[in-house]
C-alpha positions, 0 to 999 in steps of 0.5 A: 747457928740459929737461936736455940733453947730459950731464944727458940721458944721466944721465936715460937711464942712471938710468931704465935702471938703475932699471927694469933687466930689468923690461921685457925683451922689451917695448922699446915699453913701456919706451920709452913709460914713459921718454917718460911719465917725461920728460913727468912730469919736465917738468910737475913741474919747471915746477910747482916752479920748477926749469925751468932745464934742469939735471937735478933727480935727485929729481924724475927719480926721482919721475917714474920711480916715478910712471910705472912704479908702482915697480920692485924686485929679486926673485929676482935680476931687476927686477920692476914693483911693483903700483901704489903698493906698497912692495917689502917688502909685495910680497915678503910677498904673494908668499911668502903665495901660494907654498904655494898655487901649489906645489900647482898644478904637477906636481913643483913644491915651494914651495922651488922656486917661492920661488927663481923670478923673476917677471915682471909681466903686468899691474898686480899680476899675475905669472908665474913665470919658469922659464929662458926659459919660464914655470911652467905648471900640470898643464893646461899653463896659465901659473901666474899670481899675482894680488896683487889677488885674495884669498889662499886656503889650499891646501885651499880652492884644491884644492876649487875646481880641477876635476881 
């Protein structure tokens, strides 16, 4: 049996508080991930002998992290982490790419980019949020940070970009 009643409400609330606004504008994705976390929880509870219908918050937190890959706060918003990455490494990697990215958008300084929240658009891929929109480059294309790609210096990047 799965947790019901008050425990089920606790599961929903804990999931919502953990993912926060990481899936804003993507209600189907959030719903799918919740259902995946429930399935993970059920399997783990049976495997560990805790299938008594009483919520085990440790298993539930593990389920949420396992299906989402992890969620952290970055510049005031929740953001989905690259699969298996810890929040400190994520923040370090974002900082290491900002100087390169700030050269790609007209009038954008590294300090402005550092203050922008990000939104995941795929595992390890992010766009910078600018108000209700996203940061675009000089050609009006979204500026995408791909944490799966190698980091280049600003001079290497400017040599690769056709102007």
